[in-house]
ZAMARGU-4260 file (C-alpha; in steps of 0.2 Angstrom, whole numbers, plus 5000, padded with zeros to 4 digits):
<rodrens>
0) 5096/4991/5058 | 5081/4982/5066 | 5078/4978/5084 | 5064/4966/5089 | 5056/4967/5106
5) 5042/4958/5115 | 5024/4961/5114 | 5023/4973/5128 | 5033/4986/5118 | 5021/4984/5104
10) 5006/4988/5116 | 5015/5003/5122 | 5019/5009/5104 | 5001/5007/5100 | 4995/5017/5115
15) 5007/5031/5111 | 5001/5031/5093 | 4983/5032/5099 | 4988/5047/5111 | 4993/5056/5096
20) 4977/5052/5087 | 4967/5059/5102 | 4977/5075/5102 | 4973/5077/5083 | 4955/5073/5086
25) 4953/5089/5096 | 4957/5099/5080 | 4942/5092/5071 | 4929/5088/5083 | 4918/5103/5079
30) 4919/5100/5060 | 4916/5081/5061 | 4903/5080/5074 | 4885/5083/5070 | 4880/5089/5087
35) 4863/5089/5095 | 4860/5070/5097 | 4870/5061/5110 | 4883/5049/5103 | 4880/5031/5106
40) 4891/5023/5120 | 4907/5015/5113 | 4907/4996/5115 | 4915/4981/5106 | 4906/4973/5091
45) 4893/4960/5097 | 4902/4943/5099 | 4919/4950/5102 | 4928/4950/5119 | 4943/4959/5127
50) 4953/4943/5125 | 4948/4940/5107 | 4953/4957/5102 | 4969/4956/5112 | 4973/4941/5101
55) 4971/4951/5086 | 4983/4964/5092 | 4996/4950/5094 | 4995/4946/5076 | 5007/4961/5073
60) 5025/4958/5078 | 5033/4973/5086 | 5048/4980/5077 | 5058/4995/5081 | 5065/5003/5066
65) 5080/5014/5069 | 5095/5020/5058 | 5112/5027/5060 | 5111/5046/5060 | 5130/5049/5063
70) 5133/5053/5045 | 5119/5066/5044 | 5124/5084/5046 | 5114/5097/5055 | 5105/5103/5039
75) 5100/5085/5035 | 5093/5082/5052 | 5083/5098/5051 | 5076/5091/5034 | 5072/5075/5042
80) 5063/5083/5057 | 5052/5094/5046 | 5048/5079/5035 | 5042/5069/5050 | 5032/5084/5056
85) 5024/5086/5039 | 5020/5067/5039 | 5011/5069/5055 | 5000/5082/5048 | 4996/5072/5032
90) 4993/5057/5044 | 4978/5067/5051 | 4971/5070/5034 | 4972/5051/5029 | 4962/5047/5045
95) 4949/5059/5039 | 4950/5050/5022 | 4947/5034/5030 | 4931/5040/5039 | 4926/5058/5041
100) 4921/5054/5060 | 4938/5046/5063 | 4947/5059/5073 | 4932/5064/5083 | 4927/5046/5087
105) 4946/5043/5091 | 4944/5056/5105 | 4929/5048/5112 | 4937/5031/5112 | 4953/5038/5121
110) 4942/5042/5136 | 4930/5026/5135 | 4930/5014/5149 | 4923/4997/5150 | 4927/4979/5145
115) 4939/4978/5131 | 4943/4996/5129 | 4961/4995/5131 | 4962/4982/5117 | 4951/4992/5107
120) 4962/5007/5108 | 4977/4997/5103 | 4969/4989/5088 | 4961/5005/5083 | 4979/5013/5082
125) 4985/4998/5071 | 4969/4999/5060 | 4968/5018/5059 | 4949/5016/5063 | 4936/5004/5070
130) 4936/4991/5055 | 4947/4976/5054 | 4957/4976/5038 | 4961/4957/5041 | 4942/4952/5043
135) 4935/4959/5027 | 4933/4977/5035 | 4921/4970/5048 | 4919/4982/5063 | 4927/4977/5080
140) 4918/4992/5088 | 4899/4996/5087 | 4900/5008/5073 | 4891/4998/5059 | 4898/4994/5042
145) 4913/5004/5034 | 4907/5016/5021 | 4912/5010/5004 | 4917/5028/4999 | 4927/5030/5015
150) 4928/5049/5019 | 4928/5054/5000 | 4910/5053/4997 | 4894/5056/5008 | 4890/5040/5018
155) 4873/5038/5010 | 4879/5040/4992 | 4877/5024/4982 | 4887/5020/4965 | 4870/5021/4956
160) 4866/5039/4963 | 4884/5045/4959 | 4882/5038/4941 | 4865/5046/4939 | 4871/5063/4945
165) 4885/5063/4932 | 4872/5057/4918 | 4862/5073/4923 | 4877/5084/4925 | 4890/5078/4913
170) 4900/5094/4915 | 4904/5088/4933 | 4913/5072/4927 | 4931/5078/4927 | 4930/5086/4944
175) 4920/5071/4952 | 4932/5058/4945 | 4947/5068/4950 | 4960/5060/4961 | 4961/5076/4971
180) 4943/5080/4976 | 4931/5076/4990 | 4912/5074/4985 | 4900/5081/4998 | 4882/5086/4999
185) 4876/5104/4996 | 4864/5113/5007 | 4850/5109/4994 | 4854/5090/4994 | 4864/5090/4978
190) 4882/5085/4976 | 4898/5095/4973 | 4917/5091/4971 | 4928/5100/4983 | 4947/5101/4979
195) 4958/5093/4992 | 4967/5110/4994 | 4951/5117/5000 | 4943/5103/5009 | 4959/5100/5020
200) 4965/5118/5018 | 4972/5121/5036 | 4981/5105/5037 | 4988/5106/5019 | 4994/5124/5022
205) 5003/5118/5037 | 5011/5103/5029 | 5016/5115/5014 | 5025/5127/5026 | 5035/5112/5034
210) 5040/5107/5017 | 5046/5124/5013 | 5056/5125/5029 | 5064/5108/5024 | 5068/5114/5007
215) 5077/5129/5015 | 5087/5118/5025 | 5091/5106/5011 | 5108/5107/5002 | 5105/5095/4988
220) 5098/5105/4974 | 5086/5091/4968 | 5079/5088/4985 | 5077/5107/4988 | 5067/5108/4971
225) 5056/5093/4975 | 5051/5099/4992 | 5047/5117/4986 | 5036/5110/4971 | 5027/5097/4982
230) 5023/5111/4994 | 5015/5121/4980 | 5006/5105/4975 | 4997/5104/4992 | 4989/5121/4989
235) 4986/5120/4970 | 4981/5102/4968 | 4992/5101/4953 | 5005/5087/4956 | 5013/5085/4939
240) 5029/5096/4941 | 5032/5089/4959 | 5030/5071/4953 | 5043/5074/4939 | 5055/5082/4952
245) 5052/5067/4963 | 5057/5055/4949 | 5073/5066/4946 | 5079/5066/4964 | 5098/5062/4963
250) 5112/5062/4975 | 5101/5064/4990 | 5104/5055/5006 | 5086/5059/5013 | 5073/5050/5002
255) 5056/5057/5005 | 5040/5051/4997 | 5026/5062/5002 | 5009/5066/4995 | 4992/5058/4988
260) 4996/5042/4979 | 4986/5026/4980 | 4967/5023/4978 | 4965/5008/4989 | 4955/5017/5001
265) 4941/5022/4989 | 4932/5005/4987 | 4917/5014/4979 | 4926/5018/4963 | 4945/5018/4965
270) 4946/5036/4960 | 4952/5046/4975 | 4970/5046/4981 | 4975/5045/4999 | 4989/5054/5008
275) 5004/5044/5014 | 5023/5047/5017 | 5038/5036/5018 | 5054/5044/5024 | 5070/5035/5022
280) 5089/5036/5021 | 5096/5030/5005 | 5108/5015/5004 | 5118/5021/4988 | 5128/5005/4987
285) 5113/4993/4987 | 5103/5004/4975 | 5118/5004/4963 | 5119/4985/4964 | 5100/4983/4958
290) 5101/4998/4945 | 5107/4986/4931 | 5090/4978/4930 | 5083/4994/4922 | 5093/4991/4906
295) 5082/4976/4903 | 5065/4984/4905 | 5062/4988/4886 | 5066/4969/4882 | 5054/4964/4896
300) 5040/4975/4889 | 5043/4967/4871 | 5042/4950/4879 | 5026/4952/4889 | 5014/4937/4887
305) 5001/4948/4878 | 4997/4952/4860 | 5009/4964/4851 | 4995/4978/4850 | 4994/4979/4868
310) 5012/4982/4872 | 5017/4999/4878 | 5034/5003/4869 | 5031/5021/4867 | 5036/5026/4885
315) 5052/5031/4894 | 5060/5016/4902 | 5071/5025/4913 | 5067/5019/4931 | 5078/5025/4946
320) 5079/5012/4960 | 5082/5017/4978 | 5085/5005/4992 | 5082/5014/5008 | 5081/5011/5026
325) 5064/5017/5032 | 5065/5030/5045 | 5046/5035/5046 | 5030/5031/5038 | 5013/5038/5040
330) 4996/5041/5032 | 4990/5026/5021 | 5007/5018/5024 | 5002/5016/5042 | 4987/5005/5045
335) 4987/4986/5044 | 4999/4978/5032 | 5015/4987/5030 | 5022/4992/5013 | 5038/4983/5007
340) 5041/4993/4991 | 5033/5004/4979 | 5033/5010/4961 | 5028/5029/4959 | 5021/5040/4952
345) 5005/5033/4946 | 5001/5047/4934 | 5003/5039/4917 | 5008/5056/4910 | 5023/5057/4921
350) 5027/5038/4917 | 5026/5041/4899 | 5037/5056/4898 | 5049/5053/4913 | 5048/5035/4918
355) 5045/5030/4936 | 5055/5026/4952 | 5056/5010/4962 | 5059/5012/4981 | 5063/4996/4991
360) 5062/4997/5010 | 5076/4986/5015 | 5074/4985/5034 | 5055/4982/5033 | 5058/4968/5020
365) 5070/4960/5031 | 5059/4961/5046 | 5044/4953/5037 | 5056/4940/5030 | 5062/4935/5047
370) 5046/4937/5057 | 5033/4931/5045 | 5039/4923/5029 | 5051/4910/5035 | 5040/4904/5049
375) 5026/4902/5036 | 5037/4892/5024 | 5042/4880/5038 | 5024/4876/5042 | 5015/4876/5025
380) 5028/4871/5012 | 5037/4855/5008 | 5051/4854/5020 | 5065/4852/5007 | 5058/4867/4997
385) 5055/4878/5013 | 5074/4876/5017 | 5078/4885/5001 | 5069/4901/5005 | 5081/4915/5005
390) 5081/4933/5007 | 5090/4938/4991 | 5077/4929/4979 | 5063/4936/4990 | 5070/4954/4989
395) 5074/4953/4971 | 5056/4947/4967 | 5049/4962/4977 | 5060/4973/4966 | 5054/4965/4950
400) 5036/4967/4956 | 5038/4985/4958 | 5047/4986/4941 | 5032/4977/4933 | 5020/4990/4939
405) 5028/5001/4926 | 5026/4988/4912 | 5010/4984/4903 | 4996/4996/4898 | 4993/5012/4906
410) 4978/5016/4895 | 4964/5005/4888 | 4968/4999/4870 | 4958/5009/4857 | 4950/5021/4869
415) 4961/5036/4869 | 4964/5045/4886 | 4954/5031/4896 | 4966/5025/4910 | 4966/5007/4916
420) 4963/5013/4933 | 4947/5023/4928 | 4941/5008/4917 | 4943/4995/4931 | 4937/5006/4945
425) 4936/4997/4961 | 4943/4981/4954 | 4959/4990/4948 | 4969/4989/4964 | 4968/4970/4966
430) 4971/4966/4947 | 4986/4978/4946 | 4994/4971/4962 | 4992/4953/4955 | 4998/4959/4938
435) 5014/4966/4945 | 5017/4949/4955 | 5014/4938/4940 | 5022/4949/4927 | 5037/4951/4939
440) 5039/4933/4942 | 5037/4929/4923 | 5050/4943/4920 | 5063/4934/4931 | 5061/4919/4921
445) 5064/4929/4905 | 5080/4936/4913 | 5086/4919/4916 | 5085/4916/4898 | 5096/4932/4896
450) 5109/4925/4908 | 5106/4938/4921 | 5101/4924/4934 | 5103/4906/4934 | 5090/4892/4936
455) 5094/4889/4954 | 5090/4907/4958 | 5074/4906/4948 | 5070/4890/4958 | 5071/4899/4974
460) 5061/4914/4967 | 5047/4902/4964 | 5048/4894/4981 | 5048/4911/4990 | 5034/4917/4979
465) 5023/4902/4984 | 5027/4906/5002 | 5023/4924/5000 | 5006/4920/4992 | 5001/4911/5008
470) 5008/4926/5018 | 4998/4938/5007 | 4981/4929/5007 | 4981/4932/5026 | 4978/4950/5023
475) 4960/4948/5020 | 4948/4947/5006 | 4945/4966/5004 | 4963/4971/5004 | 4970/4973/4986
480) 4986/4963/4989 | 4977/4949/4998 | 4963/4947/4985 | 4976/4948/4971 | 4987/4934/4979
485) 4972/4923/4981 | 4968/4924/4963 | 4986/4919/4959 | 4986/4905/4971 | 4970/4897/4964
490) 4975/4899/4946 | 4992/4891/4948 | 4984/4877/4958 | 4972/4874/4944 | 4987/4874/4931
495) 4996/4861/4942 | 5010/4873/4946 | 5007/4872/4964 | 5006/4854/4971 | 4997/4848/4987
500) 5002/4834/4998 | 4986/4829/5007 | 4995/4817/5018 | 5006/4831/5025 | 4995/4846/5022
505) 5009/4855/5013 | 5012/4864/4996 | 5026/4863/4984 | 5031/4871/4967 | 5030/4860/4952
510) 5045/4867/4943 | 5041/4860/4926 | 5023/4868/4926 | 5027/4884/4934 | 5035/4894/4920
515) 5021/4892/4908 | 5007/4894/4921 | 5015/4910/4927 | 5016/4917/4909 | 4998/4912/4906
520) 4992/4920/4923 | 5002/4936/4919 | 4994/4936/4902 | 4976/4936/4909 | 4979/4951/4920
525) 4988/4961/4906 | 4973/4957/4894 | 4960/4963/4907 | 4970/4979/4909 | 4973/4982/4891
530) 4954/4979/4886 | 4948/4989/4902 | 4936/4974/4905 | 4927/4978/4921 | 4915/4964/4920
535) 4929/4952/4916 | 4939/4958/4930 | 4925/4955/4942 | 4922/4937/4935 | 4940/4933/4937
540) 4941/4939/4955 | 4925/4930/4959 | 4931/4914/4951 | 4948/4913/4958 | 4946/4924/4974
545) 4940/4911/4986 | 4950/4901/4999 | 4950/4883/4995 | 4948/4870/5009 | 4967/4864/5008
550) 4973/4882/5010 | 4960/4886/5024 | 4967/4871/5033 | 4985/4877/5031 | 4981/4894/5036
555) 4973/4887/5052 | 4991/4881/5057 | 4998/4899/5056 | 4988/4906/5071 | 5005/4908/5081
560) 5014/4916/5066 | 5012/4935/5065 | 5002/4942/5050 | 5013/4957/5049 | 5024/4969/5058
565) 5020/4984/5068 | 5034/4997/5068 | 5039/5009/5081 | 5050/5023/5074 | 5066/5027/5084
570) 5067/5044/5074 | 5054/5052/5086 | 5065/5050/5101 | 5081/5055/5091 | 5073/5071/5085
575) 5072/5077/5103 | 5091/5080/5103 | 5092/5089/5086
</rodrens>
């Protein structure tokens, strides 16, 4: 269930979130502050005012996410409580992964006075730092540019210097490019890779302890096993067994996703994973309704718009689907744009041998549809088509997006062991997100040919996808989904699949041209991945990643429409009585 409240509740929620950040900051001030020099006074970035920053806060519609806990027994409530507590610990790690000074700076900001500081605290809580994800990571406080390597690399380290170090020390390559290491300077000025389990030792040890307590309280055997193995992963940096256990969760009501997963935050290379958590309550009936799509995955792989040699048929096509009510989210799931659904794990070894799992956040999707997508469609789409936008086609396309993450190449063709992620580096996330969009929409057309859906449903899918592209490009040019959506929009416009009425300033789908254009687009992304074409990916993103004048004009009409939602989680108050 979703409850929507006015903007004042959002401000209170943001302030509460920030209070928590300040408390965590006290744990790391000594470790993160250099000492000696006085820190510069905190102020808004030049050109910003308190009013303009408050307007940015209002871009996020407040939503309270609650759920029915009546069917949870005492043991399940204990599991849920321990998972939320562990999530908060990992949330503090993620803030350090965004910026090593993040928690210490947050403490200072909590006590700062002066013009705009209230708005700054609210927006800092939303963005998990002083850089605006919707404004190409531009600072809104006087901290300077965001480090491309986030908190994973020394701030003064360049890509060339990193590559030069590995050229001189090839034995460091595996550790330096690992998903689970932080790169830091040695006392002599060199570089070293430190495993997460060491760099974040105290926090990971605490999170592991909480997961063990949750495991002790769990009655479901598969959940008990996953929580125990994931606790071990936190202290060993070996996630394979716990990833398999996560995929194999079955019969569980509490649905946790907790660990280091995505590489979005590492804009230097896209090597380093960030910690995040999604804690949900599973909707078994809704999950069962969508599970039938899994039986079509092998057929869809066989009919991807790419050469036969690139198709990845030697994989496990099992793919559990979980529709959940999101109860809590933290870490990388927290800042800026909120996740609708996800497909994990990302480890190609697990996906090859055990498949992957798709998790759809039903209440989050409904909130975004109601508060963001429908108002956008009304303002920028042809009125007749906007009237056809419906939640079921929208939600099904989200699922197909996630299923399509598990299709296509995991490794570069002809280069054994080289993953697509490692080949495309910092360009991987935008290409992969756009691939899942285009392939997913192409796949729904394939399923129409198989009689799974009808042409009217596909028509509504295309319309909702067009509206969703406009929604998505508002995320900003540096956000992976936003950049990927921009390339899709421009390619489809170029092919004539998206029409523009200059007199009315609205867009519409050309249903005759869309299927072929979508297949061609999907083929472009798939080929870039299969060939590991780093330069080609860059050229594609540059060519199609710019906002055209007609879209810029349409976006200007959306100033009163929220860019996204900002959840408050009712579970925090509910836990007090458990």
